[in-house]
N, C-alpha and C positions, 0 to 999 in steps of 0.2 A: 321277463320272458324275452328270449331272443327272437327277432323277426327277420331272420335271413331267408332269402329265396332259395339258397342251395346249401346242403349240408357241407360242413368243412371237415377236412382231414388235417388233424393236428399232428404234424411230424416235423422233426428238425433234420433237414438235409443241407449239406454244403453244396453250393452250386456257383457257376459263373453265369452272369447275365450280360447279354449284349443288347444295346439300345440304339435305335435309329429314330431320332426325333422328327416328328412331322413338321413340315414347313421350314426345315433347315437341312443342311448336309451333315449335321453333327452326328457322329457315331462314337460310341465308347463302350467299354466293358468293365466289369468289376466283379469281385467275389462277394458272396453273401451267404446267409443261412436262412432257409425257408422256415417259417414258423407255422403257417397254415395255408391251405389252398382249397378252393372250391371251383365250381364252374363259373362263379361270378367274380372271382378275384384271387389275389395272392397277397400275403403279408410276409415281408422278409426283413432281416436286420443285416446291417453292414458296419464294419469297423471304420470305414472311411466315408466321408460325406458323399452321397450320391450326386451326380451331375444332373439332377432332376429337380423340378419345382412342382408344387401343387398345380393341378389342371394341365400339366404337360400331357400331350398325347404322343405315343410312340409305338413303334413295332419292337417287340421284345423277343429274344430267344433265351430260354433258360436251359443250361446244360448241367445235368446232374451226373455225379459219378456213378457208373453202372453198379459198383459194388454196394452202394448205399440205397439203391432204388428198390422198392417193392413193386408188385404188379399194379398197384394203384397209381403210381407215378412213373410215366415214361422217362427214358433217358434224356430226351430233348423235347421241349415244349415251345411252341411258337404262339404268340398272341399279340393283338393290338390292345393297348391298355391306356387308361387315364390314371394319372397319379392323383389319388384322393387326399393323401396327407403324408407329411414327412415329420417324424418325431425326432426331436433332438436328444442327444445323450443326457442321461441323468446319473446320479450316484448309484441308483439301483440298477440301471441298464446303461453301460458305457457305449452302446452302439446306436447308430441311427436306425429308426424303424421306417419302413416304406409300405404304405397301403396302396395297392394297385387294383383298380376295377377293370375287368376284361370287357372290352367293347366288341371284340370278335375273338373267337377261339375260346379256350386254349385248344390247340390241336397238336397231336404227336407228330414230330418230324422223324420219319423213319430212315432217311438217308442223309448223309452229310453233303 
């Protein structure tokens, strides 16, 4: 039995994510594919190794392509998050997996 606090939406959307790590001036962005999202967190996969480590806390902006988004997922989402785990590529899944817990947000960013 699954014991999640929030229901998940299982959809695969390509997006760009931007990260500002707390406690440093490090800022970076990367492309990824969202696998699921809830009010509690987000799981995504990336072809390139993310510049993140487990327990990193950062401010994230997720930019989805407008033509891919349905009414459940806004075009741009902002959240403060904690990296829960990073999964290394395997034969079955050649991408890196990133599990992120939302510490605040997610909120829709309505203007650029």
